[in-house]
mmCIF file of the C-alpha atoms, coordinates in Angstrom:
data_MODEL
# 
_entry.id   MODEL 
# 
loop_
_atom_site.group_PDB 
_atom_site.id 
_atom_site.type_symbol 
_atom_site.label_atom_id 
_atom_site.label_alt_id 
_atom_site.label_comp_id 
_atom_site.label_asym_id 
_atom_site.label_entity_id 
_atom_site.label_seq_id 
_atom_site.pdbx_PDB_ins_code 
_atom_site.Cartn_x 
_atom_site.Cartn_y 
_atom_site.Cartn_z 
_atom_site.occupancy 
_atom_site.B_iso_or_equiv 
_atom_site.pdbx_formal_charge 
_atom_site.auth_seq_id 
_atom_site.auth_comp_id 
_atom_site.auth_asym_id 
_atom_site.auth_atom_id 
_atom_site.pdbx_PDB_model_num 
ATOM 1  C CA . MET A 1 1  ? 78.085 104.148 94.467  1.00 0.00 ? 1  MET A CA 1 
ATOM 2  C CA . ALA A 1 2  ? 78.384 107.938 94.619  1.00 0.00 ? 2  ALA A CA 1 
ATOM 3  C CA . ARG A 1 3  ? 74.710 108.355 93.814  1.00 0.00 ? 3  ARG A CA 1 
ATOM 4  C CA . PHE A 1 4  ? 73.801 106.090 96.727  1.00 0.00 ? 4  PHE A CA 1 
ATOM 5  C CA . GLU A 1 5  ? 76.058 108.025 99.079  1.00 0.00 ? 5  GLU A CA 1 
ATOM 6  C CA . ILE A 1 6  ? 74.519 111.345 98.036  1.00 0.00 ? 6  ILE A CA 1 
ATOM 7  C CA . LEU A 1 7  ? 70.986 110.004 98.438  1.00 0.00 ? 7  LEU A CA 1 
ATOM 8  C CA . ASP A 1 8  ? 71.713 108.603 101.900 1.00 0.00 ? 8  ASP A CA 1 
ATOM 9  C CA . HIS A 1 9  ? 73.502 111.780 102.917 1.00 0.00 ? 9  HIS A CA 1 
ATOM 10 C CA . GLN A 1 10 ? 70.430 113.787 101.920 1.00 0.00 ? 10 GLN A CA 1 
ATOM 11 C CA . LEU A 1 11 ? 68.245 111.456 103.980 1.00 0.00 ? 11 LEU A CA 1 
ATOM 12 C CA . ALA A 1 12 ? 70.663 111.665 106.881 1.00 0.00 ? 12 ALA A CA 1 
ATOM 13 C CA . THR A 1 13 ? 70.459 115.454 107.101 1.00 0.00 ? 13 THR A CA 1 
ATOM 14 C CA . MET A 1 14 ? 67.147 115.069 108.908 1.00 0.00 ? 14 MET A CA 1 
ATOM 15 C CA . GLY A 1 15 ? 69.205 115.331 112.084 1.00 0.00 ? 15 GLY A CA 1 
ATOM 16 C CA . GLY A 1 16 ? 69.152 113.569 115.422 1.00 0.00 ? 16 GLY A CA 1 
ATOM 17 C CA . ASN A 1 17 ? 70.025 109.892 115.641 1.00 0.00 ? 17 ASN A CA 1 
ATOM 18 C CA . ALA A 1 18 ? 68.479 109.345 112.206 1.00 0.00 ? 18 ALA A CA 1 
ATOM 19 C CA . GLU A 1 19 ? 71.736 110.638 110.751 1.00 0.00 ? 19 GLU A CA 1 
ATOM 20 C CA . ALA A 1 20 ? 73.932 108.221 112.697 1.00 0.00 ? 20 ALA A CA 1 
ATOM 21 C CA . ASP A 1 21 ? 71.504 105.361 112.041 1.00 0.00 ? 21 ASP A CA 1 
ATOM 22 C CA . THR A 1 22 ? 71.581 106.029 108.297 1.00 0.00 ? 22 THR A CA 1 
ATOM 23 C CA . PHE A 1 23 ? 75.376 105.980 108.221 1.00 0.00 ? 23 PHE A CA 1 
ATOM 24 C CA . CYS A 1 24 ? 75.418 102.821 110.337 1.00 0.00 ? 24 CYS A CA 1 
ATOM 25 C CA . GLU A 1 25 ? 73.072 101.101 107.881 1.00 0.00 ? 25 GLU A CA 1 
ATOM 26 C CA . MET A 1 26 ? 75.317 102.172 105.008 1.00 0.00 ? 26 MET A CA 1 
ATOM 27 C CA . GLY A 1 27 ? 78.264 100.589 106.805 1.00 0.00 ? 27 GLY A CA 1 
ATOM 28 C CA . LEU A 1 28 ? 76.327 97.372  107.327 1.00 0.00 ? 28 LEU A CA 1 
ATOM 29 C CA . MET A 1 29 ? 75.289 97.366  103.682 1.00 0.00 ? 29 MET A CA 1 
ATOM 30 C CA . TYR A 1 30 ? 78.918 97.455  102.514 1.00 0.00 ? 30 TYR A CA 1 
ATOM 31 C CA . ALA A 1 31 ? 80.047 94.991  105.193 1.00 0.00 ? 31 ALA A CA 1 
ATOM 32 C CA . ALA A 1 32 ? 77.470 92.437  104.052 1.00 0.00 ? 32 ALA A CA 1 
ATOM 33 C CA . GLY A 1 33 ? 77.584 93.206  100.333 1.00 0.00 ? 33 GLY A CA 1 
ATOM 34 C CA . ARG A 1 34 ? 73.864 93.922  100.429 1.00 0.00 ? 34 ARG A CA 1 
ATOM 35 C CA . ASP A 1 35 ? 72.806 95.494  97.095  1.00 0.00 ? 35 ASP A CA 1 
ATOM 36 C CA . CYS A 1 36 ? 76.440 96.445  96.449  1.00 0.00 ? 36 CYS A CA 1 
ATOM 37 C CA . PRO A 1 37 ? 79.863 94.826  96.229  1.00 0.00 ? 37 PRO A CA 1 
ATOM 38 C CA . LEU A 1 38 ? 81.395 93.674  99.515  1.00 0.00 ? 38 LEU A CA 1 
ATOM 39 C CA . ASP A 1 39 ? 83.707 96.518  100.584 1.00 0.00 ? 39 ASP A CA 1 
ATOM 40 C CA . PHE A 1 40 ? 85.217 96.547  104.073 1.00 0.00 ? 40 PHE A CA 1 
ATOM 41 C CA . VAL A 1 41 ? 86.978 99.878  103.502 1.00 0.00 ? 41 VAL A CA 1 
ATOM 42 C CA . SER A 1 42 ? 83.674 101.610 102.701 1.00 0.00 ? 42 SER A CA 1 
ATOM 43 C CA . ALA A 1 43 ? 81.945 99.719  105.510 1.00 0.00 ? 43 ALA A CA 1 
ATOM 44 C CA . HIS A 1 44 ? 84.508 100.945 108.039 1.00 0.00 ? 44 HIS A CA 1 
ATOM 45 C CA . LYS A 1 45 ? 84.287 104.477 106.638 1.00 0.00 ? 45 LYS A CA 1 
ATOM 46 C CA . TRP A 1 46 ? 80.515 104.693 107.143 1.00 0.00 ? 46 TRP A CA 1 
ATOM 47 C CA . LEU A 1 47 ? 80.588 102.938 110.509 1.00 0.00 ? 47 LEU A CA 1 
ATOM 48 C CA . ASN A 1 48 ? 83.284 105.371 111.627 1.00 0.00 ? 48 ASN A CA 1 
ATOM 49 C CA . ILE A 1 49 ? 81.185 108.345 110.531 1.00 0.00 ? 49 ILE A CA 1 
ATOM 50 C CA . ALA A 1 50 ? 78.154 106.880 112.320 1.00 0.00 ? 50 ALA A CA 1 
ATOM 51 C CA . ALA A 1 51 ? 80.225 106.406 115.470 1.00 0.00 ? 51 ALA A CA 1 
ATOM 52 C CA . ILE A 1 52 ? 81.428 110.007 115.277 1.00 0.00 ? 52 ILE A CA 1 
ATOM 53 C CA . LYS A 1 53 ? 77.782 111.073 114.960 1.00 0.00 ? 53 LYS A CA 1 
ATOM 54 C CA . GLY A 1 54 ? 76.992 109.212 118.184 1.00 0.00 ? 54 GLY A CA 1 
ATOM 55 C CA . SER A 1 55 ? 76.087 105.616 117.304 1.00 0.00 ? 55 SER A CA 1 
ATOM 56 C CA . ASP A 1 56 ? 77.384 103.206 119.951 1.00 0.00 ? 56 ASP A CA 1 
ATOM 57 C CA . ARG A 1 57 ? 76.309 100.284 117.783 1.00 0.00 ? 57 ARG A CA 1 
ATOM 58 C CA . ALA A 1 58 ? 78.393 101.562 114.878 1.00 0.00 ? 58 ALA A CA 1 
ATOM 59 C CA . ALA A 1 59 ? 81.408 102.011 117.152 1.00 0.00 ? 59 ALA A CA 1 
ATOM 60 C CA . ALA A 1 60 ? 81.202 98.374  118.259 1.00 0.00 ? 60 ALA A CA 1 
ATOM 61 C CA . LEU A 1 61 ? 80.706 97.114  114.694 1.00 0.00 ? 61 LEU A CA 1 
ATOM 62 C CA . ARG A 1 62 ? 83.593 99.277  113.486 1.00 0.00 ? 62 ARG A CA 1 
ATOM 63 C CA . ALA A 1 63 ? 85.909 97.791  116.122 1.00 0.00 ? 63 ALA A CA 1 
ATOM 64 C CA . ASP A 1 64 ? 84.921 94.248  115.129 1.00 0.00 ? 64 ASP A CA 1 
ATOM 65 C CA . LEU A 1 65 ? 85.440 94.995  111.447 1.00 0.00 ? 65 LEU A CA 1 
ATOM 66 C CA . ALA A 1 66 ? 88.828 96.635  112.049 1.00 0.00 ? 66 ALA A CA 1 
ATOM 67 C CA . GLN A 1 67 ? 90.178 93.392  113.521 1.00 0.00 ? 67 GLN A CA 1 
ATOM 68 C CA . SER A 1 68 ? 89.762 91.643  110.161 1.00 0.00 ? 68 SER A CA 1 
ATOM 69 C CA . MET A 1 69 ? 91.218 94.453  108.019 1.00 0.00 ? 69 MET A CA 1 
ATOM 70 C CA . SER A 1 70 ? 94.795 94.967  106.912 1.00 0.00 ? 70 SER A CA 1 
ATOM 71 C CA . LYS A 1 71 ? 96.621 98.025  108.222 1.00 0.00 ? 71 LYS A CA 1 
ATOM 72 C CA . SER A 1 72 ? 96.654 99.607  104.769 1.00 0.00 ? 72 SER A CA 1 
ATOM 73 C CA . ASP A 1 73 ? 92.899 99.062  104.291 1.00 0.00 ? 73 ASP A CA 1 
ATOM 74 C CA . LEU A 1 74 ? 92.225 100.452 107.743 1.00 0.00 ? 74 LEU A CA 1 
ATOM 75 C CA . ALA A 1 75 ? 94.343 103.520 106.999 1.00 0.00 ? 75 ALA A CA 1 
ATOM 76 C CA . GLU A 1 76 ? 92.471 104.022 103.715 1.00 0.00 ? 76 GLU A CA 1 
ATOM 77 C CA . ALA A 1 77 ? 89.104 103.782 105.506 1.00 0.00 ? 77 ALA A CA 1 
ATOM 78 C CA . LEU A 1 78 ? 90.144 106.274 108.172 1.00 0.00 ? 78 LEU A CA 1 
ATOM 79 C CA . ARG A 1 79 ? 91.479 108.675 105.551 1.00 0.00 ? 79 ARG A CA 1 
ATOM 80 C CA . SER A 1 80 ? 88.273 108.390 103.533 1.00 0.00 ? 80 SER A CA 1 
ATOM 81 C CA . ALA A 1 81 ? 86.098 109.064 106.587 1.00 0.00 ? 81 ALA A CA 1 
ATOM 82 C CA . ARG A 1 82 ? 88.230 112.063 107.545 1.00 0.00 ? 82 ARG A CA 1 
ATOM 83 C CA . GLU A 1 83 ? 87.949 113.488 104.017 1.00 0.00 ? 83 GLU A CA 1 
ATOM 84 C CA . TRP A 1 84 ? 84.208 112.977 103.989 1.00 0.00 ? 84 TRP A CA 1 
ATOM 85 C CA . MET A 1 85 ? 83.819 114.670 107.376 1.00 0.00 ? 85 MET A CA 1 
ATOM 86 C CA . THR A 1 86 ? 85.830 117.727 106.303 1.00 0.00 ? 86 THR A CA 1 
ATOM 87 C CA . MET A 1 87 ? 83.717 118.108 103.157 1.00 0.00 ? 87 MET A CA 1 
ATOM 88 C CA . HIS A 1 88 ? 80.331 117.717 104.880 1.00 0.00 ? 88 HIS A CA 1 
# 
């Protein structure tokens, strides 16, 4: 999982909307369990980061996903996104 995140982060540093789009796709990947285990916490994390980077689509998907998550999972996802943003 970490290797995938690093690879996608390197691709995302191209700038512009490509960055937000890459993070949005990562969120969708985890939300659907596409080529990885289904993980709503990671999905919300990446959708949140994409939304912060300017993706309206990610913001809408994040809101939909949040409705089906427990409060503790949502808090974990928000914490994880905040940690990632402070480190990058």
